[in-house]
N, C-alpha and C positions, 0 to 999 in steps of 0.2 A: 350193811355189815355192819359189825359193831368192833370198839376197841375194848378197851376196859385201862385204865391209866392204873395201875398200884401202888399206894403210896405209904411202904415200909415202917419203919420206927427199926430200924436197920443198916449202917454206912461203912462201921469197923470192920466187921470178922469175914477174911474171904468166905472158907468153910461155910459160913450162915448165909452168904450170900451166892456159896453156888449152888448146895444145896435149894434155893429159891429158884435160883437161875434152872433148875434139874425138875424142880416138877411143874415149871410155866413147861419145861420140854420144847415141843415147836411152837409151840401159840408166843414163844419169848420172841419180842421186832425188839426190846430194849433194854438195858440195862443201866439207869444211871445212877452211880453212884460219891455218899458224899458224906464225907469223915469226920467236919466239921458238923456238919446236919443232923448225922447221925441219922439221914434215914437215907435211902434208897424208892426207885422211879421205875415199877418196870412199866413197860409197855407191851399189851400180850394179847390178841386178832381172841377173837369171839367173850363165848363170856362163860367157856368151862374151864378153862387154866389159871382161874382167878378160888377158885375153889382148893386146887390140892397147893394153891401159896399158901390159903387162910393157914390150914393146915399143918405145914412146916413151920410160920410163922409163929402159930400160938403153940404151937410141942416144943420149940427156939427159943423164943421171945420171952422175955419177961421186964413189963412195964415197969416195975419198982425200982427198975436200976438200970434206966437211960436217963441219959440227960443229954440233951444236943440242941444248937443254937432253932433250931424249928419248932414252933407249938404242933404239940402232940394230944391226942385225946387215948389212944392206942399202937399195941403193935399191929395191926391189921390200920391204919390210920384211918385212911380217906379210897374208897373203891368206887369212880368214878366212872357208868357206862357210857358211852362217845360211839352215836353214827357217823360215819364218816360222810356219807352221799345221801342220807334220810333228808331231807328236809324240815323232817320229823321228831319228835322223843317219841314215838307211842314205843318202841323195838326196845328205846335204853330206860325206859320207864317201867317197860313188863321185867327187861331183864335185871336190873334196880330191888323190884319186888319181891324176884323170887330167892335172886342171892339174899337179902336183906333177914329172909326167911328162915334161909336154906342157915347162917351166920348165927344165926339167934336159936334153931332149933337147933342143930348140929354138933356146932362147936362152944354151945351156951353163951359166945359172946351176942350184951346186945346192939340194935344197930337203928340209928337213927336216918330216915332217908330226907334225902330232901332236893330240889328243882323246881319247877314253874308250879308255884299256888302252895306253895313249903316252907318249910326258915332254912334262908343259906346256912350256908356253914359255914362264915362267920359267928350266923347268930346260933348253929349250933355246937362254937365250942365256947362262946358265954352260957350256956341256958342250958346245957345238956345236964340230968342228972337234977337240973335247979328248977326247975320251971318247965322244962319242956322232957315229957319224958320217950324212952326207947319205944318207935313202934314196931319190933321186932326185938323177941329176945327177951331176957332175965331184966328185974326195975333198976338190978344197980349194976354198976360193972364189976367184969369177970376179975378174980383176984390177980388174975398174971396178965391180961389181953386189955382189960383197961374198956372199950369203948369202939364203933365205929362206924362213921359218918360213908353210906350210900347214895351215892347220886345217879342221876340223869340231866346232861350239861351237850352240852355242841363243844367243838374241839375251843381248848384253850390250847396258850403255851405260858410256862411257866417258865418266868426270864431274870436275870439276876444282870448284876450292874459293879462290877467291885467297885469300888471309889480309890484315885489313887491312894489317898491320906486316910485315914486312917480314923476320924472322929466322928463317932453315933449320933452327938448329939445333929451336928449337916447331916445324916444321909435319914432322921427319921424325920426330917422338914424337907427335905425334897421329898423322901415318900412322902410322905402328905400331903405336899403340892400335887401330888401323879394321880393320886385316887379319883376314883369317879363310876359311871355303870361301869364301864368298858375295864377297866384297870382296880385290878389293887394292891397294894405295897405299904412293905414293913422293912425297915432299915435290921437290917443288922447285925450284932455283933458276933463273927462268925473268928474263930479263933482269934488268930492277933489285926487280923485282919477286915474289913467294912464294908459292905454290902446293901446295896437295895436291890428285894427282895422282890421279885414282882408275880402280879397272874394276869397274864393278858383275856381276860373273860372274852373281848369280843373283835380278837384281830386283824378280823376286815375292820373294821372300825376304827380301834388304835392297833397298829401292829409296831413291831421291832424295834424300827427307824425312829417313830412319832417318839418312844417313852425314851432310848435312846440317848437324843438332843437337846426333849424335857431334860431331861436327864442333864447332860452337859453345857447347857443352858448355863446351869450354877454351878456344879463342881465336877473341877477332873477323873480321867475315868482311867481308871487301869487297865479292864479289860468286859467283856460282855461272859457271858456264859448263857447260852439254850441249855434246860433239865428238863432232856428228855423229845421227842419222835414233833416234828412240827409239818404242821399241814403243807400242801405242794401250795397251793391259795396262797396262802399268806408268804412261802419261798418266792413265787412270782410276781405280788404287788413289790417286792425289793429289786432295786439296783443289782445290776449283779457286782458292780464296782465295790456295796459295799456288803457283801454276804464275811469273805473272811472276817471285817472289823464289827460286822452284828454276834460270830461265831454262827451264824446260816449256812447248811449246805448243802447240794445237789441230794448226797448220797441218806442225809439227817430227815427226811421225808416222810411220812407215814405211808405213804404210796407206793416211796422206794421201796418201805422193808419188808412194804407188804406182796409185794413183786415179786420179790426176791425170797422171799419164802415160802410163793407155791411151789408146786414141783413141775419141770418143764414139761410142755406138750408129747404126749408121745413115746 
């Protein structure tokens, strides 16, 4: 079973978010929109709905007028295919390659592939169209849609920690102290607030409790925020008494949403 976690450069206009959700149909498991990041994360079941969502994004969005706290290179910014139970990335890599070819051919959006043995997502953001050519599509950015990073990866957790005091320099310092092969992090100004924004690349090794405690040891935290859904194994590794503090809940796991999306037998 594959999921697809599509990151779209739009987080403010309800009518566009509704159109994206409608395009995903019954395969939409979750939609998380953020006005300040000006970004939405759609968690989809399978690999089919991402094409319909991408068509809407290219039709409705224009990167030239986009401004938000989160780094981006395209209106369909990042498209990772994620195996839920498969211990290998074989199926996810095949889905990634199919989508990259489709995106380049059908929508004319250049696609950069990431995953094992390829440039990482941070490297693509730095090197795209500089010394790294697209894997599919035209050699330069789409006029309004930019470019897309299409990946194959294991489940990760996007996790934001909002600081009690809006000290951006401090947030950047804390974020730098967290970085490791298992954690990518940035200190960001988000409206009038400041956050340490993290991707827990290996949440089985370094989970939300460990990151929360590492940040709390250095600076006061106002609140935690999970972006999207959480693998059930990550939730199970955290004592239930900390779920509220860490913004975790059983009904917000990937597995729970998939179960609720499946039709009842009979």
